[in-house]
mmCIF file of the C-alpha atoms, coordinates in Angstrom:
data_MODEL
# 
_entry.id   MODEL 
# 
loop_
_atom_site.group_PDB 
_atom_site.id 
_atom_site.type_symbol 
_atom_site.label_atom_id 
_atom_site.label_alt_id 
_atom_site.label_comp_id 
_atom_site.label_asym_id 
_atom_site.label_entity_id 
_atom_site.label_seq_id 
_atom_site.pdbx_PDB_ins_code 
_atom_site.Cartn_x 
_atom_site.Cartn_y 
_atom_site.Cartn_z 
_atom_site.occupancy 
_atom_site.B_iso_or_equiv 
_atom_site.pdbx_formal_charge 
_atom_site.auth_seq_id 
_atom_site.auth_comp_id 
_atom_site.auth_asym_id 
_atom_site.auth_atom_id 
_atom_site.pdbx_PDB_model_num 
ATOM 1   C CA . MET A 1 1   ? -90.416  190.736 -40.445 1.00 0.00 ? 1   MET A CA 1 
ATOM 2   C CA . ASN A 1 2   ? -86.981  189.633 -42.426 1.00 0.00 ? 2   ASN A CA 1 
ATOM 3   C CA . ILE A 1 3   ? -87.307  189.704 -46.110 1.00 0.00 ? 3   ILE A CA 1 
ATOM 4   C CA . LEU A 1 4   ? -85.444  188.474 -48.733 1.00 0.00 ? 4   LEU A CA 1 
ATOM 5   C CA . ILE A 1 5   ? -85.954  190.424 -52.382 1.00 0.00 ? 5   ILE A CA 1 
ATOM 6   C CA . ILE A 1 6   ? -84.341  188.283 -55.624 1.00 0.00 ? 6   ILE A CA 1 
ATOM 7   C CA . GLU A 1 7   ? -84.622  190.136 -58.067 1.00 0.00 ? 7   GLU A CA 1 
ATOM 8   C CA . ASP A 1 8   ? -81.863  191.269 -60.873 1.00 0.00 ? 8   ASP A CA 1 
ATOM 9   C CA . GLU A 1 9   ? -82.912  194.366 -61.714 1.00 0.00 ? 9   GLU A CA 1 
ATOM 10  C CA . ALA A 1 10  ? -81.713  197.016 -59.317 1.00 0.00 ? 10  ALA A CA 1 
ATOM 11  C CA . ARG A 1 11  ? -83.701  199.493 -59.411 1.00 0.00 ? 11  ARG A CA 1 
ATOM 12  C CA . ILE A 1 12  ? -86.947  196.995 -59.151 1.00 0.00 ? 12  ILE A CA 1 
ATOM 13  C CA . ALA A 1 13  ? -85.396  195.560 -56.404 1.00 0.00 ? 13  ALA A CA 1 
ATOM 14  C CA . GLY A 1 14  ? -84.636  198.622 -54.419 1.00 0.00 ? 14  GLY A CA 1 
ATOM 15  C CA . ARG A 1 15  ? -87.955  199.868 -55.110 1.00 0.00 ? 15  ARG A CA 1 
ATOM 16  C CA . ILE A 1 16  ? -89.454  196.753 -53.435 1.00 0.00 ? 16  ILE A CA 1 
ATOM 17  C CA . GLU A 1 17  ? -86.779  197.467 -50.682 1.00 0.00 ? 17  GLU A CA 1 
ATOM 18  C CA . ARG A 1 18  ? -88.182  201.553 -50.014 1.00 0.00 ? 18  ARG A CA 1 
ATOM 19  C CA . ILE A 1 19  ? -92.318  200.705 -50.442 1.00 0.00 ? 19  ILE A CA 1 
ATOM 20  C CA . SER A 1 20  ? -91.218  197.558 -47.972 1.00 0.00 ? 20  SER A CA 1 
ATOM 21  C CA . ARG A 1 21  ? -89.825  200.073 -45.167 1.00 0.00 ? 21  ARG A CA 1 
ATOM 22  C CA . ASP A 1 22  ? -92.409  202.624 -45.949 1.00 0.00 ? 22  ASP A CA 1 
ATOM 23  C CA . VAL A 1 23  ? -95.059  200.216 -44.977 1.00 0.00 ? 23  VAL A CA 1 
ATOM 24  C CA . LEU A 1 24  ? -93.178  198.346 -42.520 1.00 0.00 ? 24  LEU A CA 1 
ATOM 25  C CA . ARG A 1 25  ? -92.129  201.228 -40.721 1.00 0.00 ? 25  ARG A CA 1 
ATOM 26  C CA . ARG A 1 26  ? -90.989  200.123 -36.728 1.00 0.00 ? 26  ARG A CA 1 
ATOM 27  C CA . ASN A 1 27  ? -91.841  196.378 -38.068 1.00 0.00 ? 27  ASN A CA 1 
ATOM 28  C CA . ALA A 1 28  ? -89.298  196.404 -40.864 1.00 0.00 ? 28  ALA A CA 1 
ATOM 29  C CA . GLY A 1 29  ? -86.418  194.160 -39.877 1.00 0.00 ? 29  GLY A CA 1 
ATOM 30  C CA . ASN A 1 30  ? -83.415  192.820 -42.228 1.00 0.00 ? 30  ASN A CA 1 
ATOM 31  C CA . ILE A 1 31  ? -84.276  193.111 -45.907 1.00 0.00 ? 31  ILE A CA 1 
ATOM 32  C CA . THR A 1 32  ? -81.395  191.990 -48.194 1.00 0.00 ? 32  THR A CA 1 
ATOM 33  C CA . ILE A 1 33  ? -81.632  192.072 -51.697 1.00 0.00 ? 33  ILE A CA 1 
ATOM 34  C CA . ARG A 1 34  ? -79.935  189.145 -53.823 1.00 0.00 ? 34  ARG A CA 1 
ATOM 35  C CA . ASP A 1 35  ? -79.727  189.058 -57.972 1.00 0.00 ? 35  ASP A CA 1 
ATOM 36  C CA . SER A 1 36  ? -79.482  185.687 -59.023 1.00 0.00 ? 36  SER A CA 1 
ATOM 37  C CA . LEU A 1 37  ? -81.334  182.449 -57.839 1.00 0.00 ? 37  LEU A CA 1 
ATOM 38  C CA . GLN A 1 38  ? -78.321  180.862 -56.547 1.00 0.00 ? 38  GLN A CA 1 
ATOM 39  C CA . GLU A 1 39  ? -77.031  183.461 -54.080 1.00 0.00 ? 39  GLU A CA 1 
ATOM 40  C CA . GLY A 1 40  ? -80.598  183.590 -53.294 1.00 0.00 ? 40  GLY A CA 1 
ATOM 41  C CA . ILE A 1 41  ? -80.995  179.941 -52.366 1.00 0.00 ? 41  ILE A CA 1 
ATOM 42  C CA . ASP A 1 42  ? -77.309  180.264 -50.485 1.00 0.00 ? 42  ASP A CA 1 
ATOM 43  C CA . PHE A 1 43  ? -79.203  183.248 -48.224 1.00 0.00 ? 43  PHE A CA 1 
ATOM 44  C CA . ILE A 1 44  ? -82.109  181.046 -47.180 1.00 0.00 ? 44  ILE A CA 1 
ATOM 45  C CA . LEU A 1 45  ? -80.156  178.057 -46.300 1.00 0.00 ? 45  LEU A CA 1 
ATOM 46  C CA . THR A 1 46  ? -77.788  180.650 -43.950 1.00 0.00 ? 46  THR A CA 1 
ATOM 47  C CA . HIS A 1 47  ? -80.472  182.972 -42.493 1.00 0.00 ? 47  HIS A CA 1 
ATOM 48  C CA . PRO A 1 48  ? -83.822  182.590 -41.178 1.00 0.00 ? 48  PRO A CA 1 
ATOM 49  C CA . ILE A 1 49  ? -86.320  184.856 -43.208 1.00 0.00 ? 49  ILE A CA 1 
ATOM 50  C CA . ASP A 1 50  ? -89.940  185.729 -43.077 1.00 0.00 ? 50  ASP A CA 1 
ATOM 51  C CA . LEU A 1 51  ? -90.910  186.531 -46.479 1.00 0.00 ? 51  LEU A CA 1 
ATOM 52  C CA . LEU A 1 52  ? -89.438  186.339 -49.803 1.00 0.00 ? 52  LEU A CA 1 
ATOM 53  C CA . PHE A 1 53  ? -90.327  188.545 -52.548 1.00 0.00 ? 53  PHE A CA 1 
ATOM 54  C CA . LEU A 1 54  ? -89.206  186.309 -55.969 1.00 0.00 ? 54  LEU A CA 1 
ATOM 55  C CA . ASP A 1 55  ? -88.975  187.102 -59.683 1.00 0.00 ? 55  ASP A CA 1 
ATOM 56  C CA . LEU A 1 56  ? -89.725  184.517 -62.050 1.00 0.00 ? 56  LEU A CA 1 
ATOM 57  C CA . ASN A 1 57  ? -86.613  185.450 -64.372 1.00 0.00 ? 57  ASN A CA 1 
ATOM 58  C CA . LEU A 1 58  ? -83.647  186.774 -63.187 1.00 0.00 ? 58  LEU A CA 1 
ATOM 59  C CA . ASN A 1 59  ? -81.077  186.915 -66.341 1.00 0.00 ? 59  ASN A CA 1 
ATOM 60  C CA . GLY A 1 60  ? -82.412  183.947 -68.295 1.00 0.00 ? 60  GLY A CA 1 
ATOM 61  C CA . GLU A 1 61  ? -82.690  181.650 -64.679 1.00 0.00 ? 61  GLU A CA 1 
ATOM 62  C CA . ASP A 1 62  ? -86.162  180.332 -64.163 1.00 0.00 ? 62  ASP A CA 1 
ATOM 63  C CA . GLY A 1 63  ? -87.805  181.011 -60.654 1.00 0.00 ? 63  GLY A CA 1 
ATOM 64  C CA . PHE A 1 64  ? -90.005  178.574 -60.604 1.00 0.00 ? 64  PHE A CA 1 
ATOM 65  C CA . ASP A 1 65  ? -86.409  176.659 -59.795 1.00 0.00 ? 65  ASP A CA 1 
ATOM 66  C CA . VAL A 1 66  ? -86.235  178.204 -56.561 1.00 0.00 ? 66  VAL A CA 1 
ATOM 67  C CA . LEU A 1 67  ? -89.634  178.375 -56.078 1.00 0.00 ? 67  LEU A CA 1 
ATOM 68  C CA . ARG A 1 68  ? -89.813  174.305 -56.105 1.00 0.00 ? 68  ARG A CA 1 
ATOM 69  C CA . LYS A 1 69  ? -87.469  174.430 -53.235 1.00 0.00 ? 69  LYS A CA 1 
ATOM 70  C CA . VAL A 1 70  ? -88.801  177.068 -51.009 1.00 0.00 ? 70  VAL A CA 1 
ATOM 71  C CA . VAL A 1 71  ? -92.318  176.493 -50.979 1.00 0.00 ? 71  VAL A CA 1 
ATOM 72  C CA . SER A 1 72  ? -92.070  173.881 -48.366 1.00 0.00 ? 72  SER A CA 1 
ATOM 73  C CA . GLU A 1 73  ? -89.963  176.349 -45.930 1.00 0.00 ? 73  GLU A CA 1 
ATOM 74  C CA . SER A 1 74  ? -91.713  178.316 -42.798 1.00 0.00 ? 74  SER A CA 1 
ATOM 75  C CA . PHE A 1 75  ? -91.858  181.751 -44.510 1.00 0.00 ? 75  PHE A CA 1 
ATOM 76  C CA . HIS A 1 76  ? -94.357  183.216 -47.522 1.00 0.00 ? 76  HIS A CA 1 
ATOM 77  C CA . THR A 1 77  ? -93.478  183.610 -50.812 1.00 0.00 ? 77  THR A CA 1 
ATOM 78  C CA . ILE A 1 78  ? -94.912  186.063 -53.371 1.00 0.00 ? 78  ILE A CA 1 
ATOM 79  C CA . ILE A 1 79  ? -94.212  186.535 -56.708 1.00 0.00 ? 79  ILE A CA 1 
ATOM 80  C CA . ILE A 1 80  ? -93.328  189.945 -58.566 1.00 0.00 ? 80  ILE A CA 1 
ATOM 81  C CA . SER A 1 81  ? -93.078  189.359 -61.687 1.00 0.00 ? 81  SER A CA 1 
ATOM 82  C CA . ALA A 1 82  ? -94.410  191.003 -65.626 1.00 0.00 ? 82  ALA A CA 1 
ATOM 83  C CA . TYR A 1 83  ? -95.259  186.966 -66.664 1.00 0.00 ? 83  TYR A CA 1 
ATOM 84  C CA . LYS A 1 84  ? -98.515  187.229 -65.616 1.00 0.00 ? 84  LYS A CA 1 
ATOM 85  C CA . GLU A 1 85  ? -99.752  184.342 -67.518 1.00 0.00 ? 85  GLU A CA 1 
ATOM 86  C CA . LYS A 1 86  ? -97.640  181.957 -64.839 1.00 0.00 ? 86  LYS A CA 1 
ATOM 87  C CA . ALA A 1 87  ? -99.703  183.139 -62.031 1.00 0.00 ? 87  ALA A CA 1 
ATOM 88  C CA . ILE A 1 88  ? -101.691 180.208 -61.996 1.00 0.00 ? 88  ILE A CA 1 
ATOM 89  C CA . LEU A 1 89  ? -98.839  177.810 -61.714 1.00 0.00 ? 89  LEU A CA 1 
ATOM 90  C CA . ALA A 1 90  ? -97.106  180.136 -58.913 1.00 0.00 ? 90  ALA A CA 1 
ATOM 91  C CA . PHE A 1 91  ? -100.409 179.605 -56.959 1.00 0.00 ? 91  PHE A CA 1 
ATOM 92  C CA . GLU A 1 92  ? -100.434 176.207 -57.727 1.00 0.00 ? 92  GLU A CA 1 
ATOM 93  C CA . TYR A 1 93  ? -97.221  175.793 -55.941 1.00 0.00 ? 93  TYR A CA 1 
ATOM 94  C CA . GLY A 1 94  ? -98.107  177.938 -53.132 1.00 0.00 ? 94  GLY A CA 1 
ATOM 95  C CA . VAL A 1 95  ? -97.283  181.766 -53.207 1.00 0.00 ? 95  VAL A CA 1 
ATOM 96  C CA . LEU A 1 96  ? -99.708  183.829 -51.154 1.00 0.00 ? 96  LEU A CA 1 
ATOM 97  C CA . ASP A 1 97  ? -99.481  186.177 -53.386 1.00 0.00 ? 97  ASP A CA 1 
ATOM 98  C CA . PHE A 1 98  ? -98.845  187.571 -57.322 1.00 0.00 ? 98  PHE A CA 1 
ATOM 99  C CA . ILE A 1 99  ? -97.938  191.315 -58.161 1.00 0.00 ? 99  ILE A CA 1 
ATOM 100 C CA . PRO A 1 100 ? -97.777  191.729 -61.756 1.00 0.00 ? 100 PRO A CA 1 
ATOM 101 C CA . LYS A 1 101 ? -94.793  193.959 -63.044 1.00 0.00 ? 101 LYS A CA 1 
ATOM 102 C CA . PRO A 1 102 ? -95.524  197.166 -63.016 1.00 0.00 ? 102 PRO A CA 1 
ATOM 103 C CA . PHE A 1 103 ? -96.822  198.011 -59.452 1.00 0.00 ? 103 PHE A CA 1 
ATOM 104 C CA . ASP A 1 104 ? -97.272  200.661 -57.233 1.00 0.00 ? 104 ASP A CA 1 
ATOM 105 C CA . GLN A 1 105 ? -97.026  201.113 -53.253 1.00 0.00 ? 105 GLN A CA 1 
ATOM 106 C CA . ALA A 1 106 ? -100.976 200.657 -52.860 1.00 0.00 ? 106 ALA A CA 1 
ATOM 107 C CA . ARG A 1 107 ? -100.485 196.895 -54.260 1.00 0.00 ? 107 ARG A CA 1 
ATOM 108 C CA . LEU A 1 108 ? -97.338  195.955 -52.185 1.00 0.00 ? 108 LEU A CA 1 
ATOM 109 C CA . ALA A 1 109 ? -99.276  197.632 -49.150 1.00 0.00 ? 109 ALA A CA 1 
ATOM 110 C CA . GLN A 1 110 ? -101.965 195.152 -50.312 1.00 0.00 ? 110 GLN A CA 1 
ATOM 111 C CA . ALA A 1 111 ? -99.622  192.032 -50.147 1.00 0.00 ? 111 ALA A CA 1 
ATOM 112 C CA . PHE A 1 112 ? -98.505  193.010 -46.568 1.00 0.00 ? 112 PHE A CA 1 
ATOM 113 C CA . GLN A 1 113 ? -102.030 193.586 -45.060 1.00 0.00 ? 113 GLN A CA 1 
ATOM 114 C CA . ARG A 1 114 ? -102.984 190.366 -46.538 1.00 0.00 ? 114 ARG A CA 1 
ATOM 115 C CA . ILE A 1 115 ? -100.007 188.583 -44.296 1.00 0.00 ? 115 ILE A CA 1 
ATOM 116 C CA . SER A 1 116 ? -100.777 191.267 -41.237 1.00 0.00 ? 116 SER A CA 1 
ATOM 117 C CA . ASN A 1 117 ? -104.641 190.190 -41.151 1.00 0.00 ? 117 ASN A CA 1 
ATOM 118 C CA . HIS A 1 118 ? -104.038 186.380 -41.984 1.00 0.00 ? 118 HIS A CA 1 
ATOM 119 C CA . GLU A 1 119 ? -106.277 186.748 -45.419 1.00 0.00 ? 119 GLU A CA 1 
ATOM 120 C CA . LYS A 1 120 ? -106.406 183.884 -47.577 1.00 0.00 ? 120 LYS A CA 1 
ATOM 121 C CA . GLN A 1 121 ? -104.491 184.316 -51.126 1.00 0.00 ? 121 GLN A CA 1 
ATOM 122 C CA . GLU A 1 122 ? -106.625 185.618 -53.795 1.00 0.00 ? 122 GLU A CA 1 
ATOM 123 C CA . GLY A 1 123 ? -105.646 182.867 -56.513 1.00 0.00 ? 123 GLY A CA 1 
ATOM 124 C CA . LYS A 1 124 ? -107.672 180.052 -54.528 1.00 0.00 ? 124 LYS A CA 1 
ATOM 125 C CA . GLY A 1 125 ? -105.506 177.630 -56.911 1.00 0.00 ? 125 GLY A CA 1 
ATOM 126 C CA . LEU A 1 126 ? -103.456 175.858 -54.195 1.00 0.00 ? 126 LEU A CA 1 
ATOM 127 C CA . ARG A 1 127 ? -102.929 172.239 -55.877 1.00 0.00 ? 127 ARG A CA 1 
ATOM 128 C CA . PHE A 1 128 ? -99.744  171.131 -53.942 1.00 0.00 ? 128 PHE A CA 1 
ATOM 129 C CA . LEU A 1 129 ? -97.877  171.272 -50.704 1.00 0.00 ? 129 LEU A CA 1 
ATOM 130 C CA . ALA A 1 130 ? -94.416  170.958 -50.787 1.00 0.00 ? 130 ALA A CA 1 
ATOM 131 C CA . VAL A 1 131 ? -92.172  168.781 -47.876 1.00 0.00 ? 131 VAL A CA 1 
ATOM 132 C CA . LYS A 1 132 ? -89.077  168.488 -47.453 1.00 0.00 ? 132 LYS A CA 1 
ATOM 133 C CA . LYS A 1 133 ? -88.094  164.503 -47.160 1.00 0.00 ? 133 LYS A CA 1 
ATOM 134 C CA . ASN A 1 134 ? -85.145  162.992 -46.790 1.00 0.00 ? 134 ASN A CA 1 
ATOM 135 C CA . GLY A 1 135 ? -83.019  165.607 -48.771 1.00 0.00 ? 135 GLY A CA 1 
ATOM 136 C CA . ASN A 1 136 ? -85.681  166.114 -51.222 1.00 0.00 ? 136 ASN A CA 1 
ATOM 137 C CA . ILE A 1 137 ? -89.067  168.150 -51.968 1.00 0.00 ? 137 ILE A CA 1 
ATOM 138 C CA . LEU A 1 138 ? -92.129  165.983 -52.085 1.00 0.00 ? 138 LEU A CA 1 
ATOM 139 C CA . LEU A 1 139 ? -94.990  167.556 -53.800 1.00 0.00 ? 139 LEU A CA 1 
ATOM 140 C CA . ILE A 1 140 ? -98.614  166.268 -51.930 1.00 0.00 ? 140 ILE A CA 1 
ATOM 141 C CA . ASP A 1 141 ? -101.628 166.807 -53.977 1.00 0.00 ? 141 ASP A CA 1 
ATOM 142 C CA . ILE A 1 142 ? -103.925 168.778 -51.676 1.00 0.00 ? 142 ILE A CA 1 
ATOM 143 C CA . ASN A 1 143 ? -106.908 166.306 -52.984 1.00 0.00 ? 143 ASN A CA 1 
ATOM 144 C CA . GLU A 1 144 ? -104.867 163.871 -50.995 1.00 0.00 ? 144 GLU A CA 1 
ATOM 145 C CA . LEU A 1 145 ? -104.903 165.791 -47.670 1.00 0.00 ? 145 LEU A CA 1 
ATOM 146 C CA . LEU A 1 146 ? -107.720 165.076 -44.900 1.00 0.00 ? 146 LEU A CA 1 
ATOM 147 C CA . TYR A 1 147 ? -106.709 167.394 -42.216 1.00 0.00 ? 147 TYR A CA 1 
ATOM 148 C CA . VAL A 1 148 ? -103.801 169.536 -40.718 1.00 0.00 ? 148 VAL A CA 1 
ATOM 149 C CA . LYS A 1 149 ? -103.178 169.784 -36.820 1.00 0.00 ? 149 LYS A CA 1 
ATOM 150 C CA . GLY A 1 150 ? -100.688 172.022 -35.677 1.00 0.00 ? 150 GLY A CA 1 
ATOM 151 C CA . ALA A 1 151 ? -97.557  171.079 -33.920 1.00 0.00 ? 151 ALA A CA 1 
ATOM 152 C CA . GLY A 1 152 ? -95.651  173.866 -32.354 1.00 0.00 ? 152 GLY A CA 1 
ATOM 153 C CA . ILE A 1 153 ? -93.979  175.567 -35.157 1.00 0.00 ? 153 ILE A CA 1 
ATOM 154 C CA . TYR A 1 154 ? -94.507  172.948 -37.482 1.00 0.00 ? 154 TYR A CA 1 
ATOM 155 C CA . THR A 1 155 ? -97.575  171.234 -38.507 1.00 0.00 ? 155 THR A CA 1 
ATOM 156 C CA . GLU A 1 156 ? -98.730  167.632 -39.763 1.00 0.00 ? 156 GLU A CA 1 
ATOM 157 C CA . LEU A 1 157 ? -100.237 166.970 -42.817 1.00 0.00 ? 157 LEU A CA 1 
ATOM 158 C CA . HIS A 1 158 ? -103.064 163.815 -42.126 1.00 0.00 ? 158 HIS A CA 1 
ATOM 159 C CA . LEU A 1 159 ? -103.366 161.821 -45.735 1.00 0.00 ? 159 LEU A CA 1 
ATOM 160 C CA . LYS A 1 160 ? -106.557 160.066 -46.555 1.00 0.00 ? 160 LYS A CA 1 
ATOM 161 C CA . ASN A 1 161 ? -104.509 157.003 -47.268 1.00 0.00 ? 161 ASN A CA 1 
ATOM 162 C CA . GLY A 1 162 ? -102.990 157.068 -43.800 1.00 0.00 ? 162 GLY A CA 1 
ATOM 163 C CA . ARG A 1 163 ? -100.010 158.721 -44.127 1.00 0.00 ? 163 ARG A CA 1 
ATOM 164 C CA . LYS A 1 164 ? -98.742  161.617 -42.511 1.00 0.00 ? 164 LYS A CA 1 
ATOM 165 C CA . GLU A 1 165 ? -96.232  164.404 -43.292 1.00 0.00 ? 165 GLU A CA 1 
ATOM 166 C CA . LEU A 1 166 ? -94.612  166.909 -41.759 1.00 0.00 ? 166 LEU A CA 1 
ATOM 167 C CA . HIS A 1 167 ? -94.616  170.510 -43.125 1.00 0.00 ? 167 HIS A CA 1 
ATOM 168 C CA . ASP A 1 168 ? -92.439  173.570 -41.677 1.00 0.00 ? 168 ASP A CA 1 
ATOM 169 C CA . LYS A 1 169 ? -95.495  176.362 -42.514 1.00 0.00 ? 169 LYS A CA 1 
ATOM 170 C CA . SER A 1 170 ? -97.329  177.102 -39.215 1.00 0.00 ? 170 SER A CA 1 
ATOM 171 C CA . LEU A 1 171 ? -100.889 176.258 -39.341 1.00 0.00 ? 171 LEU A CA 1 
ATOM 172 C CA . GLU A 1 172 ? -101.891 179.944 -39.602 1.00 0.00 ? 172 GLU A CA 1 
ATOM 173 C CA . LYS A 1 173 ? -99.520  180.383 -42.678 1.00 0.00 ? 173 LYS A CA 1 
ATOM 174 C CA . LEU A 1 174 ? -101.139 177.077 -44.631 1.00 0.00 ? 174 LEU A CA 1 
ATOM 175 C CA . GLU A 1 175 ? -104.649 178.560 -43.527 1.00 0.00 ? 175 GLU A CA 1 
ATOM 176 C CA . GLN A 1 176 ? -103.869 181.786 -45.689 1.00 0.00 ? 176 GLN A CA 1 
ATOM 177 C CA . LEU A 1 177 ? -102.921 178.968 -48.689 1.00 0.00 ? 177 LEU A CA 1 
ATOM 178 C CA . LEU A 1 178 ? -105.519 176.290 -48.314 1.00 0.00 ? 178 LEU A CA 1 
ATOM 179 C CA . PRO A 1 179 ? -109.052 176.904 -50.349 1.00 0.00 ? 179 PRO A CA 1 
ATOM 180 C CA . ASP A 1 180 ? -112.185 177.264 -48.699 1.00 0.00 ? 180 ASP A CA 1 
ATOM 181 C CA . SER A 1 181 ? -112.861 173.536 -48.688 1.00 0.00 ? 181 SER A CA 1 
ATOM 182 C CA . PHE A 1 182 ? -111.154 173.207 -45.671 1.00 0.00 ? 182 PHE A CA 1 
ATOM 183 C CA . GLY A 1 183 ? -112.110 175.452 -42.599 1.00 0.00 ? 183 GLY A CA 1 
ATOM 184 C CA . ARG A 1 184 ? -110.884 175.756 -38.910 1.00 0.00 ? 184 ARG A CA 1 
ATOM 185 C CA . ILE A 1 185 ? -112.446 173.611 -36.343 1.00 0.00 ? 185 ILE A CA 1 
ATOM 186 C CA . HIS A 1 186 ? -110.058 173.996 -33.786 1.00 0.00 ? 186 HIS A CA 1 
ATOM 187 C CA . LYS A 1 187 ? -107.290 176.210 -32.678 1.00 0.00 ? 187 LYS A CA 1 
ATOM 188 C CA . SER A 1 188 ? -104.837 173.283 -33.826 1.00 0.00 ? 188 SER A CA 1 
ATOM 189 C CA . TYR A 1 189 ? -106.948 171.615 -36.420 1.00 0.00 ? 189 TYR A CA 1 
ATOM 190 C CA . LEU A 1 190 ? -107.885 172.943 -40.268 1.00 0.00 ? 190 LEU A CA 1 
ATOM 191 C CA . VAL A 1 191 ? -110.173 169.851 -41.829 1.00 0.00 ? 191 VAL A CA 1 
ATOM 192 C CA . GLU A 1 192 ? -111.465 168.780 -45.356 1.00 0.00 ? 192 GLU A CA 1 
ATOM 193 C CA . MET A 1 193 ? -115.342 170.007 -44.455 1.00 0.00 ? 193 MET A CA 1 
ATOM 194 C CA . ALA A 1 194 ? -116.712 167.301 -47.088 1.00 0.00 ? 194 ALA A CA 1 
ATOM 195 C CA . GLN A 1 195 ? -115.013 164.670 -44.891 1.00 0.00 ? 195 GLN A CA 1 
ATOM 196 C CA . ILE A 1 196 ? -116.968 165.620 -42.117 1.00 0.00 ? 196 ILE A CA 1 
ATOM 197 C CA . GLN A 1 197 ? -119.343 162.668 -41.519 1.00 0.00 ? 197 GLN A CA 1 
ATOM 198 C CA . GLU A 1 198 ? -121.392 164.348 -38.463 1.00 0.00 ? 198 GLU A CA 1 
ATOM 199 C CA . ILE A 1 199 ? -120.746 166.718 -34.926 1.00 0.00 ? 199 ILE A CA 1 
ATOM 200 C CA . ILE A 1 200 ? -121.038 164.432 -32.188 1.00 0.00 ? 200 ILE A CA 1 
ATOM 201 C CA . VAL A 1 201 ? -121.720 166.113 -28.584 1.00 0.00 ? 201 VAL A CA 1 
ATOM 202 C CA . GLN A 1 202 ? -120.115 164.485 -25.432 1.00 0.00 ? 202 GLN A CA 1 
ATOM 203 C CA . SER A 1 203 ? -120.753 165.120 -22.018 1.00 0.00 ? 203 SER A CA 1 
ATOM 204 C CA . GLY A 1 204 ? -119.355 167.907 -20.452 1.00 0.00 ? 204 GLY A CA 1 
ATOM 205 C CA . SER A 1 205 ? -120.525 170.179 -23.236 1.00 0.00 ? 205 SER A CA 1 
ATOM 206 C CA . LYS A 1 206 ? -117.510 168.511 -25.194 1.00 0.00 ? 206 LYS A CA 1 
ATOM 207 C CA . TYR A 1 207 ? -118.051 168.667 -29.044 1.00 0.00 ? 207 TYR A CA 1 
ATOM 208 C CA . MET A 1 208 ? -116.313 166.359 -31.527 1.00 0.00 ? 208 MET A CA 1 
ATOM 209 C CA . ILE A 1 209 ? -116.394 165.572 -35.462 1.00 0.00 ? 209 ILE A CA 1 
ATOM 210 C CA . LEU A 1 210 ? -116.121 162.006 -36.682 1.00 0.00 ? 210 LEU A CA 1 
ATOM 211 C CA . LEU A 1 211 ? -114.660 162.163 -40.142 1.00 0.00 ? 211 LEU A CA 1 
ATOM 212 C CA . LYS A 1 212 ? -115.787 159.627 -42.767 1.00 0.00 ? 212 LYS A CA 1 
ATOM 213 C CA . ASN A 1 213 ? -113.063 157.526 -41.955 1.00 0.00 ? 213 ASN A CA 1 
ATOM 214 C CA . GLY A 1 214 ? -113.820 157.111 -38.138 1.00 0.00 ? 214 GLY A CA 1 
ATOM 215 C CA . GLU A 1 215 ? -111.391 159.539 -36.863 1.00 0.00 ? 215 GLU A CA 1 
ATOM 216 C CA . LEU A 1 216 ? -112.426 162.203 -34.146 1.00 0.00 ? 216 LEU A CA 1 
ATOM 217 C CA . LEU A 1 217 ? -111.181 165.596 -34.140 1.00 0.00 ? 217 LEU A CA 1 
ATOM 218 C CA . PRO A 1 218 ? -111.769 168.109 -31.080 1.00 0.00 ? 218 PRO A CA 1 
ATOM 219 C CA . ILE A 1 219 ? -114.428 171.172 -32.121 1.00 0.00 ? 219 ILE A CA 1 
ATOM 220 C CA . GLY A 1 220 ? -113.280 174.614 -30.592 1.00 0.00 ? 220 GLY A CA 1 
ATOM 221 C CA . ARG A 1 221 ? -115.899 175.805 -28.025 1.00 0.00 ? 221 ARG A CA 1 
ATOM 222 C CA . THR A 1 222 ? -115.954 179.176 -29.978 1.00 0.00 ? 222 THR A CA 1 
ATOM 223 C CA . ARG A 1 223 ? -116.358 177.565 -33.359 1.00 0.00 ? 223 ARG A CA 1 
ATOM 224 C CA . TYR A 1 224 ? -119.155 174.929 -32.851 1.00 0.00 ? 224 TYR A CA 1 
ATOM 225 C CA . LYS A 1 225 ? -121.936 177.088 -33.539 1.00 0.00 ? 225 LYS A CA 1 
ATOM 226 C CA . LEU A 1 226 ? -120.151 178.710 -36.929 1.00 0.00 ? 226 LEU A CA 1 
ATOM 227 C CA . LEU A 1 227 ? -119.066 175.249 -38.299 1.00 0.00 ? 227 LEU A CA 1 
ATOM 228 C CA . LYS A 1 228 ? -122.673 173.717 -37.068 1.00 0.00 ? 228 LYS A CA 1 
ATOM 229 C CA . GLU A 1 229 ? -124.266 176.520 -39.541 1.00 0.00 ? 229 GLU A CA 1 
ATOM 230 C CA . LYS A 1 230 ? -121.975 176.293 -42.180 1.00 0.00 ? 230 LYS A CA 1 
ATOM 231 C CA . LEU A 1 231 ? -121.943 172.264 -42.239 1.00 0.00 ? 231 LEU A CA 1 
ATOM 232 C CA . PHE A 1 232 ? -125.803 172.561 -42.260 1.00 0.00 ? 232 PHE A CA 1 
ATOM 233 C CA . LYS A 1 233 ? -126.071 174.867 -45.423 1.00 0.00 ? 233 LYS A CA 1 
ATOM 234 C CA . GLU A 1 234 ? -124.274 172.839 -46.906 1.00 0.00 ? 234 GLU A CA 1 
ATOM 235 C CA . LEU A 1 235 ? -126.479 169.867 -46.214 1.00 0.00 ? 235 LEU A CA 1 
# 
């Protein structure tokens, strides 16, 4: 796991690095520290990373300036900040976790566990999905999202108005961020459950869902029973 730490306090940055190496052990790859937002952005633009630890106040600079630019990227972002009141806003922008300062090894280990176990983020307050488009960052309200389709290392966001946008995060990473109103129906699909009209059983034990907009999507055989039970409970 290649990690970038954007933190202007050398003592805290060093502590994050030490704990990360203790927790990850052999899985720790390159861990890089940058103490300014611009240096952090420059590193992101030129190096692949798997995880970003970001402080929200770096010598008076606002970490949200970086967050708005990087939440569209393929990696997860974890905020480490003393500004607890900004946690809700951070979750709205799509961070995986918010760790308040001061923190201990157990709390940081919990964040790594969430990544490795593909657990959902605790805040469940995601409001936007950020996508890169024509050199800009476009924020999409998740209320506009109908379903997500896996497309290799990327995903396709299918919106209720018929538009389609490409996102750099994988289906697994988006599943961690999206609220419980979205469910996995297939290895390649995440769907807003309220948009499912009915389950259709086709010949050859083939299962499909019919969305309220008329689209048909496949159901994975291993997910059919759980999906049926969940829909039945909601009815």
